[in-house]
N, C-alpha and C positions, 0 to 999 in steps of 0.2 A: 162155904161148905166144901169139904174135900170131895173130889171126884176124879175119875180117870177115864181117859178115852179108851174105849174097848178095841180100837183098831190095833193090830199088832205093830210093834216097833218097826219091823221090817217093811211094813207098808208106809207108816207115818214118816219114817226117816229116809225113804227111798229118794234117789235123785235121778231124774227130775221128780218133783213132788206130785204124787198122784192126786186126783180130784178127791176132796173130802170136805166135810163140814167139821170144823174144829170148835168144840165148846170152850169158852173162855171164862164164863162165870156161871155158877149154878146156885139156885136158891130152892128151898123146900118149905112147904107148909103142910100142916096136918090139922084138920078140923075135927076136934074131939067132941064138940057139942052137936054137930050135925049127925043124925042117925046113919047117914051113908059113910061117915068117917073117911072123907076124901083126903087122900095124900097127893099133893100136887108138887111136881118138880118142874122148875122153870130154868131153861138153859139158854143163855145168850151166847152166840158164836158167830163164826164167819166162814166163808168159803175160801178154800186154799187149793192150789194145784190145777192140773189139767187132766182131762180124760184121755187125750192124745198128746203126744210129745210135740207141742207147738210153742212158739213164742207168743205170749199173751199180749194184748194191746196195753198201752199205758192207762193209768187210772182215769184220765180225763177223756178217753176215747168214747165216742157215741156207741160203739159196739156193745158196751156193757148194758146199755138200755134197750138194745135191739134184740127182741126175742128170737129172731132168726139166726143170730150169731151165738152159738152155744159153747164155743171153746171157753173153758174156765168157769162154766156154770153147771150147777146141779140140775139134772133133768128128772122128770117123773119117770120116764121110760128111756134110759140112755141108748138102748139098741132095740127099737120097736120092730125092726124088720127081721130079726133073727128068729129061728124056729121056736125057741122058748124064751120070749122076752121076759126080762125081770124088771121089777119096780125098784126105785130107790127106797130103801127102808131104814128105819131107825130102830136099833135094838136097845131096849131099856131094861135094866135089871136093878131092882132095889135090894140092897142087903142091909140087914139090921143085925149088928154083932155077927153071929155066925149063922143067922137064919135068913133065908131068901123067900120073902112072902110073895114076890111077884116078879115076873119076867114077861116081856111081850115084844113082838116085832110089829111095827106100824108103818103105814105108808107115809114116808117123810113129807112129801109134797102136799098130799091131800088130807092128811089126818093130823100130823104132828106140827107142821109149820104154822105159826100163828099170825105174824105180822108181815108176811111176804108171800110170794108165790114163785113157782118154778116156771121157766128156768131161773134158778137162783144164782145171781152173780155176787161176787164179793162186795162188801160195803167198805169203801175207802174212807176211814175215819181215824181220829186220834186213838191211840192205844187204850185209853180208859173210857171210851164212849160206849158204855154198855147199852144204853137205851136206843142207840142208832143201829144196833146189830139185829140180825134176824133172831127170833125167839122160837124155840121148840119147847112144847109143854105137854108131855103125856100125863093125863090125870088118870087116876085109878082108885079103885076101892079095894083095900086089902081083903084077901080071900077068906080070912078066918078071924074069929073073935080074938084068938091068941095074938095074931099079928096086930090087931087094933090095940089091945091092951099093952103090948110090948112097945109099939110106937108111941102111944100116949104116955107111958111111963118114961121112956127115953127122952121125949121132947119136953116133958114137964120138969125134968131134972136139969136141963141145960140152963 
């Protein structure tokens, strides 16, 4: 399924690479028979970059499994001691043709992340190992009957 990373290119392509979760595969399903008409997007991805400009340890370092070593890992609260701490969030927006039935910001670590937890380190796997990667899956119910009919129509035509 086509998708795009919503981070600006100036952030994604910055050198050194800033800390980010990079989606690599995306799948979507729509349940037209369930009265809730749940539309689920599943994204497999990986962690890339650093929060601070440091040299990260090699892939076989025990630091990646140590929750007290946080360089190169996504944290729930990256700066908990600042006056206005922020959470790591996932911004999800669904677009169907020219219509946007849903957009939401969720807590990445406590709401969106499915098969892992924060601090989230990179997974060092082969390039095509989708199922070894962390999964993010925001599920939602379209806000209107129009959106449900449109999604049902589009998905049944594929």
